[in-house]
C-alpha positions as CSV (number, residue, x, y, z in Angstrom):
1,M,-58.0,216.5,149.4
2,K,-55.4,219.0,148.4
3,K,-54.0,218.9,151.9
4,F,-53.7,215.1,151.7
5,W,-51.7,215.2,148.4
6,L,-49.6,218.1,149.7
7,S,-48.8,216.1,152.8
8,L,-48.0,213.0,150.8
9,L,-45.7,215.1,148.6
10,L,-43.8,216.5,151.5
11,V,-43.3,213.0,153.0
12,L,-42.0,211.6,149.7
13,S,-39.6,214.5,149.3
14,A,-38.3,213.9,152.8
15,V,-37.8,210.2,152.0
16,L,-36.0,211.1,148.8
17,I,-33.7,213.6,150.5
18,F,-32.9,211.1,153.2
19,T,-32.2,208.2,150.9
20,G,-30.3,210.5,148.5
21,C,-27.9,211.6,151.2
22,G,-27.4,208.0,152.1
23,M,-26.5,207.3,148.5
24,L,-24.2,210.3,148.4
25,A,-22.5,209.0,151.5
26,D,-21.4,206.0,149.5
27,W,-19.3,208.0,147.1
28,I,-18.5,211.4,148.7
29,P,-15.1,211.1,150.5
30,M,-15.4,211.6,154.2
31,K,-12.7,213.0,156.4
32,D,-11.0,210.4,158.7
33,H,-11.0,211.6,162.3
34,S,-9.7,208.4,163.7
35,H,-6.1,209.8,164.3
36,E,-7.3,212.9,166.1
37,N,-6.4,213.1,169.8
38,K,-4.4,209.9,169.4
39,Q,-1.6,209.9,172.1
40,P,1.8,208.2,171.6
41,M,2.3,205.0,173.6
42,T,4.5,205.3,176.7
43,V,6.1,202.7,178.9
44,D,7.8,202.8,182.3
45,V,11.4,201.9,182.8
46,M,12.9,201.4,186.3
47,L,16.6,201.3,187.3
48,Q,17.3,199.0,190.2
49,E,19.0,200.9,193.0
50,N,21.5,199.5,195.5
51,E,23.8,200.9,198.2
52,E,26.5,201.9,195.7
53,I,24.2,203.6,193.1
54,T,22.2,206.8,193.7
55,I,19.7,207.8,191.1
56,L,19.6,211.6,190.8
57,G,16.4,212.0,188.9
58,K,13.0,210.2,188.4
59,N,12.8,206.5,188.8
60,P,11.0,205.0,187.0
61,V,10.8,207.2,183.9
62,S,8.1,207.2,181.3
63,V,9.3,207.2,177.7
64,E,7.7,206.8,174.2
65,V,8.1,203.4,172.7
66,G,11.2,203.1,170.6
67,T,13.1,206.0,172.4
68,D,15.9,205.8,175.0
69,A,15.5,205.8,178.7
70,S,18.2,207.6,180.6
71,F,19.0,207.9,184.3
72,A,21.5,210.3,185.9
73,V,23.3,208.4,188.6
74,K,26.1,208.8,191.1
75,V,28.3,205.8,191.9
76,R,29.7,205.6,195.4
77,D,33.4,206.4,195.6
78,G,35.6,203.4,195.3
79,Y,33.1,201.4,193.3
80,K,32.2,200.9,189.7
81,I,29.2,199.5,187.8
82,E,30.1,196.1,186.7
83,T,27.0,194.9,184.8
84,L,23.7,196.3,183.6
85,G,20.8,194.2,182.4
86,Q,18.7,194.6,179.2
87,G,21.8,195.8,177.3
88,A,21.9,199.1,179.1
89,V,25.2,201.1,179.1
90,Y,26.9,203.4,181.6
91,E,29.0,206.4,180.5
92,K,30.0,209.6,182.4
93,G,27.3,209.5,185.1
94,T,24.4,208.3,182.9
95,V,22.8,204.9,182.4
96,T,21.0,204.6,179.1
97,L,18.7,201.9,177.8
98,A,18.3,202.3,174.0
99,G,15.1,201.8,172.0
100,V,12.7,200.8,174.8
101,K,9.8,198.7,173.6
102,F,8.2,197.3,176.8
103,P,8.0,198.2,180.5
104,T,11.1,196.8,182.2
105,T,13.4,197.0,185.1
106,V,17.2,197.4,184.5
107,E,19.2,195.4,187.0
108,A,22.6,196.7,188.1
109,S,25.6,195.3,190.0
110,T,28.7,197.0,191.3
111,R,32.1,196.1,192.6
112,L,35.0,197.7,194.3
113,L,37.6,199.4,192.1
114,K,40.9,197.5,191.9
115,D,44.4,198.9,192.5
116,F,46.9,198.6,189.6
117,T,50.6,199.4,189.4
118,I,52.0,201.6,186.7
119,E,55.7,201.9,185.8
120,I,56.8,204.6,183.3
121,N,60.3,204.3,181.9
122,N,61.9,207.3,180.1
123,D,65.5,208.4,179.5
124,S,65.4,212.0,180.4
125,E,68.5,212.7,178.2
126,K,66.5,211.6,175.2
127,G,63.3,213.5,175.9
128,A,61.3,215.3,178.5
129,L,58.2,213.4,179.8
130,T,55.3,215.1,181.6
131,A,52.6,212.9,183.3
132,N,49.6,213.5,185.5
133,V,50.6,210.4,187.6
134,E,53.8,208.9,188.9
135,S,55.0,205.3,188.8
136,G,53.3,203.4,191.6
137,T,49.9,202.2,192.6
138,I,46.9,203.8,190.8
139,R,43.2,203.2,191.2
140,E,41.3,201.4,188.3
141,D,39.8,203.7,185.7
142,T,42.2,206.6,186.5
143,E,42.9,208.6,183.4
144,V,46.6,208.7,182.6
145,R,47.9,211.6,180.5
146,L,51.4,211.5,179.1
147,N,53.3,213.9,176.8
148,V,56.9,213.7,175.4
149,T,59.1,216.3,174.0
150,P,62.2,214.7,172.3
151,S,65.6,216.2,172.7
152,K,67.5,217.7,169.7
153,D,68.2,215.3,166.8
154,L,65.8,212.7,168.2
155,V,62.5,211.5,166.9
156,F,59.9,210.1,169.3
157,L,58.7,206.7,168.0
158,G,56.0,205.9,170.5
159,Y,55.1,204.2,173.8
160,S,55.6,200.5,174.1
161,V,54.4,198.1,176.7
162,G,56.3,195.4,178.5
163,A,59.7,196.3,177.0
164,P,61.4,198.8,174.7
165,R,60.5,198.3,171.1
166,S,64.0,197.1,170.3
167,D,63.5,194.3,172.8
168,G,60.2,193.2,171.5
169,G,57.8,195.6,173.3
170,G,54.5,196.3,171.5
171,I,53.8,199.9,170.4
172,V,50.5,201.2,171.8
173,C,50.7,204.8,170.7
174,T,53.1,206.6,168.3
175,S,51.8,210.1,169.2
176,A,53.7,212.2,171.7
177,E,50.4,212.7,173.5
178,Y,48.9,209.6,175.0
179,T,45.8,209.3,177.2
180,F,44.4,206.1,178.5
181,T,42.6,204.7,181.5
182,M,44.0,202.1,183.9
183,T,42.5,198.7,183.4
184,E,45.5,196.5,184.3
185,D,49.1,196.5,185.6
186,T,51.1,198.5,183.1
187,V,54.8,198.9,182.3
188,L,55.4,201.6,179.7
189,Y,58.6,202.6,177.8
190,T,59.3,205.6,175.7
191,N,61.2,205.0,172.4
192,Y,63.4,207.4,170.5
193,Y,65.3,207.4,167.2
194,K,68.5,209.4,166.7
195,V,68.4,211.1,163.3
196,G,71.3,209.8,161.2
197,S,71.9,206.6,163.2
198,G,70.1,204.3,160.8
199,R,67.3,204.1,158.2
200,L,63.8,204.7,159.2
201,V,60.4,205.0,157.5
202,L,57.8,207.3,159.1
203,Y,54.1,207.2,158.2
204,D,52.0,210.4,158.2
205,G,48.2,209.9,158.3
206,N,47.8,212.9,156.0
207,G,44.3,213.7,157.1
208,A,43.6,210.4,158.9
209,K,41.4,210.4,162.0
210,E,44.3,208.9,164.1
211,G,46.7,211.7,163.1
212,V,49.7,209.7,164.2
213,Q,52.8,208.3,162.6
214,Y,53.6,204.6,162.2
215,Y,57.1,203.4,161.4
216,V,59.2,200.4,160.5
217,F,63.0,199.8,160.6
218,D,64.6,197.9,157.8
219,N,67.4,195.4,158.0
220,D,71.0,196.4,157.8
221,S,71.3,195.2,154.2
222,P,70.4,198.0,151.7
223,Y,68.6,195.4,149.6
224,I,66.2,194.3,152.3
225,G,64.1,197.4,152.6
226,P,60.8,197.3,154.5
227,N,57.4,196.8,153.1
228,A,54.9,199.7,153.2
229,L,52.2,199.0,155.9
230,A,49.5,196.8,154.6
231,N,46.0,198.3,154.8
232,K,44.6,196.8,158.0
233,G,42.8,199.9,159.2
234,Q,45.8,201.6,160.9
235,F,44.7,204.8,159.2
236,T,41.0,205.8,158.7
237,R,39.4,208.9,157.3
238,E,35.7,209.5,157.2
239,G,34.3,209.0,153.7
240,H,37.6,207.9,152.2
241,V,39.6,204.7,151.5
242,L,43.4,204.3,151.8
243,Y,44.9,203.5,148.4
244,G,48.6,203.9,149.2
245,Y,51.4,206.1,150.4
246,N,53.5,208.8,148.7
247,T,56.8,210.5,149.4
248,E,54.9,213.8,149.0
249,P,51.6,214.8,150.9
250,D,49.9,215.9,147.6
251,G,50.8,212.6,145.8
252,S,53.3,214.2,143.5
253,G,56.3,212.1,144.6
254,T,56.9,208.3,144.5
255,Y,53.8,206.1,145.1
256,Y,53.8,202.9,147.1
257,G,50.8,200.7,147.4
258,P,50.1,199.1,150.8
259,G,52.5,196.2,151.3
260,W,54.8,197.3,148.4
261,S,58.5,197.0,148.7
262,V,59.8,200.4,149.8
263,I,63.1,201.3,148.1
264,L,65.5,203.1,150.5
265,P,68.8,204.7,149.5
266,E,71.9,202.8,150.3
267,D,72.8,205.4,152.9
268,K,72.1,203.6,156.2
269,K,71.3,207.0,157.9
270,A,68.4,207.9,155.6
271,T,64.9,208.7,156.9
272,L,61.9,208.4,154.6
273,T,58.4,209.8,155.4
274,L,55.4,208.3,153.6
275,Y,52.1,210.2,153.5
276,A,48.8,208.3,153.4
277,Q,46.9,208.8,150.1
278,W,43.1,208.8,150.0
279,L,40.2,208.4,147.6
280,P,36.7,209.6,148.4
281,V,34.2,206.7,148.7
282,T,31.4,206.6,146.0
283,E,28.1,207.4,147.7
284,K,25.9,204.4,148.5
285,E,23.0,205.8,146.5
286,A,24.9,205.0,143.3
287,F,24.6,201.3,144.0
288,T,21.9,198.7,144.2
289,Y,22.6,195.9,146.6
290,T,21.2,193.1,148.6
291,V,21.9,192.1,152.2
292,A,22.5,188.5,153.2
293,G,23.5,187.8,156.8
294,K,26.3,190.1,157.8
295,G,27.4,190.9,154.2
296,I,26.4,193.0,151.3
297,T,26.4,192.1,147.6
298,I,26.6,194.9,145.0
299,T,24.1,194.1,142.2
300,G,24.0,197.3,140.2
301,Y,25.4,200.8,139.6
302,Q,23.9,204.0,138.3
303,G,26.4,206.8,138.0
304,D,28.9,208.7,135.8
305,H,31.9,208.8,138.2
306,E,35.4,209.1,136.6
307,T,36.8,207.3,139.7
308,L,34.6,204.7,141.2
309,V,35.3,203.5,144.7
310,V,33.4,200.4,145.9
311,P,32.9,201.1,149.6
312,E,34.3,198.8,152.3
313,S,30.9,198.8,154.0
314,I,27.3,200.1,153.6
315,D,25.3,200.9,156.7
316,G,27.8,199.2,158.8
317,K,27.8,195.9,156.9
318,P,30.9,194.8,154.9
319,V,30.7,194.7,151.1
320,V,31.8,191.2,150.4
321,K,30.6,190.4,146.9
322,I,30.0,191.9,143.4
323,A,27.3,190.2,141.4
324,E,27.3,189.3,137.7
325,N,26.6,192.2,135.4
326,A,26.6,194.7,138.4
327,F,28.8,197.3,136.6
328,C,28.3,196.4,132.9
329,N,29.1,199.3,130.5
330,G,30.4,201.5,133.3
331,K,32.1,204.7,132.1
332,F,34.6,205.1,135.0
333,K,38.3,205.3,134.2
334,T,39.7,204.3,137.6
335,L,38.3,201.5,139.9
336,Y,39.0,200.8,143.5
337,L,37.9,197.4,144.8
338,S,37.8,197.5,148.6
339,R,39.4,195.2,151.2
340,N,36.3,193.4,152.4
341,L,35.5,191.9,149.0
342,K,35.8,188.1,148.8
343,T,33.9,187.2,145.6
344,I,33.7,189.0,142.3
345,E,31.5,187.1,139.8
346,K,31.9,186.8,136.0
347,K,30.9,189.7,133.8
348,A,30.8,191.9,136.9
349,F,32.6,194.7,134.9
350,Q,31.9,193.5,131.4
351,D,32.3,196.1,128.6
352,C,33.7,198.8,130.9
353,Q,35.6,200.2,127.9
354,S,36.9,203.4,129.7
355,L,38.5,201.5,132.6
356,T,42.3,201.9,132.5
357,T,43.4,201.6,136.1
358,L,42.4,199.1,138.8
359,Y,43.3,199.3,142.5
360,L,42.7,195.8,143.8
361,C,43.0,194.8,147.5
362,D,44.5,191.3,147.8
363,T,41.5,189.8,149.6
364,P,39.2,188.0,146.9
365,S,39.5,184.3,146.7
366,S,36.9,184.0,143.9
367,M,37.5,186.2,140.9
368,P,37.5,184.8,137.3
369,D,39.1,186.7,134.4
370,A,35.7,186.9,132.9
371,A,34.8,189.5,135.5
372,F,36.6,192.0,133.2
373,T,35.4,190.7,129.8
374,N,35.9,193.4,127.1
375,C,37.7,195.8,129.4
376,N,40.2,196.4,126.6
377,A,41.7,199.6,128.0
378,L,42.6,198.1,131.4
379,Q,46.3,198.2,131.5
380,K,47.4,199.3,135.0
381,L,47.0,196.9,138.0
382,N,47.9,198.3,141.4
383,M,47.8,195.4,143.9
384,L,47.3,196.5,147.4
385,A,48.2,194.3,150.4
386,C,45.6,194.0,153.1
387,I,46.5,190.6,154.5
388,D,49.8,189.2,155.9
389,P,52.2,187.5,153.5
390,R,52.7,183.7,153.5
391,Y,55.8,183.3,151.3
392,S,58.2,185.8,152.8
393,N,60.4,183.2,154.4
394,D,60.9,180.8,151.4
395,N,62.7,181.1,148.1
396,E,59.7,182.6,146.3
397,G,59.4,185.3,148.9
398,M,63.1,186.2,148.7
399,Y,62.5,187.5,145.2
400,K,61.7,190.8,146.9
401,I,65.4,191.3,147.4
402,K,66.1,190.6,143.7
403,Y,63.5,193.3,142.8
404,Q,65.1,195.8,145.1
405,R,68.5,195.0,143.6
406,L,67.0,195.7,140.1
407,L,65.8,199.2,141.3
408,T,68.8,200.2,143.4
409,A,71.8,198.9,141.6
410,Q,74.1,201.8,140.8
411,G,75.5,202.7,137.3
412,K,74.9,200.5,134.3
413,K,73.1,197.2,135.0
414,I,73.5,193.8,133.5
415,I,70.4,191.7,134.4
416,F,70.3,187.9,134.1
417,Q,66.9,186.3,133.8
418,A,65.7,182.7,133.4
419,G,64.5,179.9,135.7
420,S,66.5,178.1,138.3
421,N,69.6,177.7,136.1
422,V,70.2,181.4,136.7
423,A,68.7,181.6,140.2
424,Y,70.9,178.8,141.5
425,G,73.7,178.6,139.0
426,L,75.2,182.0,138.3
427,D,77.7,183.8,140.6
428,I,77.3,187.6,140.1
429,P,80.6,188.6,141.9
430,T,82.5,186.5,139.4
431,I,80.7,188.3,136.5
432,H,81.6,191.7,138.1
433,T,85.3,190.7,138.2
434,M,85.3,189.4,134.6
435,L,83.6,192.6,133.3
436,D,86.0,194.9,135.3
437,N,83.2,196.1,137.5
438,A,81.8,198.1,134.6
439,Y,78.3,196.8,135.3
440,A,76.2,196.1,138.4
441,G,75.0,192.6,138.1
442,V,71.4,191.6,139.0
443,N,70.5,187.9,139.3
444,F,66.8,188.1,138.3
445,G,66.4,184.3,138.0
446,A,63.2,182.7,139.2
447,R,61.6,179.3,138.3
448,Q,61.3,177.5,134.9
449,S,57.5,177.4,135.3
450,S,57.1,181.1,135.9
451,P,56.3,183.4,132.9
452,S,59.7,184.8,131.9
453,V,58.2,187.5,129.7
454,F,56.6,189.0,132.8
455,F,60.0,189.3,134.5
456,V,61.6,190.7,131.3
457,E,58.9,193.4,131.1
458,V,59.3,194.3,134.8
459,A,63.0,194.7,134.3
460,A,62.4,196.7,131.1
461,A,60.5,199.3,133.2
462,H,63.6,200.0,135.2
463,M,66.3,199.9,132.6
464,N,68.3,202.8,131.3
465,P,70.4,203.4,128.2
466,G,73.4,201.0,128.1
467,D,71.8,198.4,130.4
468,I,71.9,194.8,129.2
469,M,69.4,192.0,129.7
470,V,70.9,188.5,129.4
471,L,68.5,185.6,129.0
472,C,69.4,181.9,129.5
473,P,66.0,180.3,129.1
474,E,65.3,176.7,130.0
475,Y,63.7,174.6,127.3
476,H,60.1,175.3,128.3
477,K,57.3,177.4,126.8
478,Y,57.1,179.6,129.9
479,Q,60.7,180.7,129.2
480,Y,60.1,181.6,125.5
481,G,57.1,183.9,126.0
482,H,54.1,181.9,127.2
483,N,52.2,184.7,128.9
484,E,49.8,182.8,131.2
485,M,50.1,184.0,134.8
486,N,50.1,181.3,137.5
487,T,50.2,181.0,141.3
488,I,54.0,180.7,141.3
489,A,54.4,184.2,139.8
490,W,52.1,185.6,142.5
491,Q,54.1,183.8,145.2
492,I,57.3,185.3,143.9
493,F,56.0,188.9,143.9
494,E,53.9,188.7,147.0
495,G,56.5,190.9,148.8
496,A,56.9,193.2,145.8
497,Y,53.4,193.9,144.4
498,N,55.1,196.9,142.8
499,A,56.0,194.6,139.9
500,F,52.4,194.3,138.7
501,A,52.2,198.1,138.2
502,D,55.4,197.9,136.1
503,V,53.7,196.0,133.2
504,D,50.8,196.4,130.9
505,I,48.5,193.8,132.4
506,R,46.6,193.4,129.1
507,N,49.6,191.4,127.8
508,Y,48.9,188.5,130.2
509,T,46.2,185.9,130.6
510,K,44.6,184.3,133.6
511,V,45.7,187.2,135.8
512,F,42.7,187.3,138.1
513,S,41.9,183.6,138.1
514,S,45.5,182.7,139.0
515,F,45.4,185.3,141.8
516,A,42.2,183.8,143.2
517,A,43.8,180.4,143.3
518,F,46.9,181.9,144.9
519,N,44.8,183.7,147.5
520,T,42.7,180.6,148.3
521,N,46.0,178.8,149.2
522,R,47.2,181.8,151.2
523,Y,44.1,181.8,153.4
524,R,45.0,178.1,154.2
525,S,48.7,178.8,154.9
526,S,50.5,180.0,158.0
527,V,50.9,183.8,158.3
528,H,54.4,185.4,158.2
529,G,55.4,189.0,158.5
530,Y,57.3,190.7,155.7
531,E,60.4,190.7,157.9
532,K,60.6,186.9,158.3
533,Y,63.2,185.9,155.7
534,D,64.6,182.5,154.9
535,T,68.0,182.7,156.5
536,I,71.3,180.9,156.5
537,G,73.7,181.7,159.3
538,G,71.5,184.6,160.4
539,K,71.6,186.2,156.9
540,P,69.0,186.1,154.2
541,S,69.4,183.2,151.8
542,V,69.5,185.6,148.9
543,T,72.5,187.9,148.6
544,K,72.2,191.6,147.7
545,F,73.0,190.6,144.1
546,G,69.9,188.3,144.0
547,V,71.9,185.1,144.1
548,Y,70.6,182.3,146.3
549,N,73.1,182.0,149.1
550,V,72.9,178.2,149.3
551,K,76.1,176.1,149.4
552,H,75.6,173.4,146.8
553,N,78.4,170.9,147.1
554,G,78.4,167.2,146.0
555,Q,75.5,165.4,144.5
556,T,72.2,164.5,146.2
557,A,70.9,161.0,146.3
558,G,67.7,162.3,144.6
559,L,69.7,163.5,141.6
560,K,71.6,160.3,141.4
561,S,68.3,158.5,141.1
562,D,67.1,160.9,138.4
563,I,70.3,160.3,136.4
564,E,69.6,156.6,136.3
565,R,66.0,157.3,135.1
566,W,67.4,159.6,132.3
567,K,69.9,157.0,131.3
568,A,66.9,154.7,130.8
569,G,65.3,157.3,128.4
570,K,62.6,158.6,130.7
571,D,61.5,162.2,131.2
572,L,64.2,163.7,129.0
573,V,64.4,167.4,128.1
574,A,64.1,168.2,124.4
575,L,65.6,171.2,122.6
576,D,62.5,171.2,120.6
577,L,62.3,173.6,117.6
578,K,58.5,173.8,118.2
579,L,59.4,175.9,121.2
580,L,60.3,178.7,118.7
581,S,57.3,178.3,116.5
582,G,54.6,178.9,119.1
583,N,52.6,182.2,118.9
584,Y,53.8,183.0,122.4
585,T,57.3,184.0,121.1
586,A,55.7,187.3,119.9
587,N,55.2,188.2,123.6
588,M,58.9,187.9,124.2
589,S,59.6,189.9,121.1
590,R,57.3,192.7,122.4
591,A,59.2,192.7,125.8
592,F,62.5,192.9,123.9
593,D,61.2,195.9,122.0
594,L,60.5,197.6,125.3
595,I,64.2,197.2,126.3
596,L,65.4,198.5,123.0
597,A,63.1,201.5,123.3
598,K,64.8,202.3,126.6
599,G,68.2,202.2,124.9
600,G,69.1,198.8,126.4
601,K,70.3,195.6,124.8
602,V,69.2,192.0,124.8
603,Y,71.6,189.1,124.8
604,I,70.6,185.4,124.6
605,S,72.7,182.6,126.0
606,F,71.5,179.1,127.1
607,P,70.9,177.3,130.3
608,T,73.2,174.9,132.0
609,I,71.7,171.4,131.9
610,L,73.0,168.0,132.9
611,K,74.0,166.0,129.7
612,E,72.2,162.7,130.5
613,A,68.9,164.7,131.0
614,V,68.8,165.8,127.3
615,V,67.4,163.8,124.5
616,K,70.5,162.1,123.0
617,S,69.8,163.2,119.4
618,H,69.4,166.8,120.5
619,R,73.0,166.8,121.8
620,S,74.3,166.5,118.3
621,K,76.2,169.4,116.8
622,D,73.8,169.6,113.9
623,H,70.7,169.8,116.1
624,L,72.3,172.3,118.4
625,Q,73.2,174.6,115.4
626,K,69.7,174.3,114.1
627,F,68.3,175.3,117.5
628,K,70.6,178.3,117.8
629,A,69.7,179.4,114.3
630,A,66.0,179.2,115.1
631,V,66.5,181.4,118.2
632,M,68.4,184.0,116.1
633,E,65.6,184.0,113.5
634,T,62.8,184.2,116.1
635,F,64.3,187.1,118.1
636,P,66.2,189.3,115.6
637,Q,66.3,192.1,118.2
638,A,68.6,190.1,120.4
639,A,72.2,189.0,120.0
640,V,72.7,185.3,120.6
641,I,76.0,185.2,122.3
642,S,76.5,181.5,123.2
643,D,76.3,178.0,121.8
644,P,73.8,175.8,123.6
645,G,76.1,172.9,123.5
646,A,78.7,174.7,125.7
647,F,76.3,174.5,128.6
648,I,75.3,170.9,128.3
649,M,77.5,169.8,131.2
650,D,78.9,166.9,133.0
651,K,76.8,165.5,135.9
652,S,79.7,166.1,138.4
653,L,78.9,169.9,138.2
654,F,75.3,169.5,139.4
655,Y,73.9,169.4,142.9
656,N,70.2,168.4,143.2
657,S,68.6,169.1,139.8
658,H,69.5,168.9,136.1
659,Y,69.5,172.7,136.1
660,H,71.1,173.4,139.6
661,L,74.9,173.7,139.6
662,T,77.1,173.3,142.6
663,T,78.5,176.4,144.2
664,A,81.9,175.9,142.6
665,A,80.4,175.2,139.2
666,S,78.2,178.3,139.3
667,K,81.5,180.3,139.4
668,T,82.9,178.3,136.5
669,R,79.7,178.9,134.5
670,A,79.8,182.7,135.3
671,K,83.3,182.8,133.8
672,M,82.1,181.1,130.6
673,L,79.1,183.4,130.3
674,A,81.3,186.5,131.0
675,K,83.6,185.5,128.1
676,D,80.7,185.3,125.8
677,I,79.5,188.7,126.9
678,L,83.0,190.2,126.4
679,A,83.2,188.6,122.9
680,Q,79.9,190.3,122.1
681,F,81.3,193.6,123.3
682,A,84.2,193.2,120.9
683,K,81.8,192.5,118.0
684,E,79.8,195.6,118.8
685,Q,82.9,197.7,118.9
């Protein structure tokens, strides 16, 4: 009996142990052995052979999925591989198929190499040329190696194709060493520049990968200098963006943004070297972003950079947009917005209170002012050209010459600013004569509907003690201090973006929204190079003094029709005292204070205007005296040197507008204004 119970106990114990282990198996972690002895998957790739291709190694080859398959090959002399299937590539004796996923056969086709002709033209008196080939017939894909050593007092400007550069040939390389392979018939010319024979601008990559110099010639006129090269990728440097050029390699000289008007000395034999300037790109890990199609949108930023550079691309995709709130409360002081950006949303940089300087490439076409809400320290705007100009060959584009005159005029300057009554109705050489050539005159006239205060502040940045600003403002709020930027102002300074860096941008409204509107129109307009000027008789239509060189004689039919309308009391101009009670006049006063701080003076005269175009009651002596008194009270910093009635003139003196004088009348008006200036000089003495 005892044996029976002992046996039963042993059986039950065994059952419990067995079932207990089963239960333990449910909760004790077990080692996974499923990956042990697992082999990577391989696939076979075959390269198709033919009579012109010999495979030097294995064929087919076995490779792991996702890796590259490579074949060492020899191509028969006189032949070349023309096509390869599956996206394979051939380079230096190796055919490679990248990222293989499936077994495949790479098909290949070959063709006979072609014979091309090469002609190398070089003046041996200007420089010594060494080459590994001679002019004549050369087999396709032959490597051509050229090197030039210029003679004394000469600078090598580069190799051009088809013709010398002076005859329209296109520069293909500006380095003295040039290596290329023959792919077509080629006619090459070497180009030289004799030091001291003219004015030249050389560009030094200053650490760029290309390591070459680019150049431009300027026109014979000292007031039509070249524009710095726009940033189109001519220079590249790993991990950096180009933000401009400088007359010194270390950036300690004169800075020019891409596309800025370069100021050259009047000496026509001067040479200027500009050195590329670089900013390191902020690392991509500092940004959060999304990818849509081929473009990237920056959605956020985490960092404490003092200088923030939004990259041109991330992982090979262009950065095209900055989303709302992406950089809110950023602590950076300097911001660079790269050239691939097209859209910047509202509040993108809201509350960036430390931001003082913005480098903005001229590419966005959607950019509200609300993108920089509460960026109260942002005062410096450096506009950088990355696209070709559209307005260089019309009147607005010609303002570049006026800007250069402002910067290069020698001695004491007298600057005249207003709308078209100055631009088209004031002869500067006559002013010179009347003032005994004691002052260099600058016609800084623009358009009535452009913000005059902006032009005055730009001029103030370049005035010296003893310089004089003379305003003849049309009867329009934009001429009395209204500070809203518009597309007209952007058109005017498209060729002289320098001007935006001359002012405190906080003093103006709608800066970015007006630029976006301007840029939208530009993308729809025909492209012009900076060198394409509006010309009359082969010369720019603006003289070196800034005067529009247009012969206005007689009266146009359009103006005659306007006169009849004015006689009927329609669309008349009012000398409205309300013009001088608007809050915008404080803006003009601020600009005047900038001139006074430079030791300059401000004179106010009045615009020429056709009599019939003015409200009849406003032509009365009493009203004109009230208007003059209101101007004097509003701008106590300025000397009002004229009577407005003196410039309300007979219709016979006007050409095509109630503000545009004939050429002869513009000289008469210049004499009248010069007498007022001389009278003021007498008062001051």
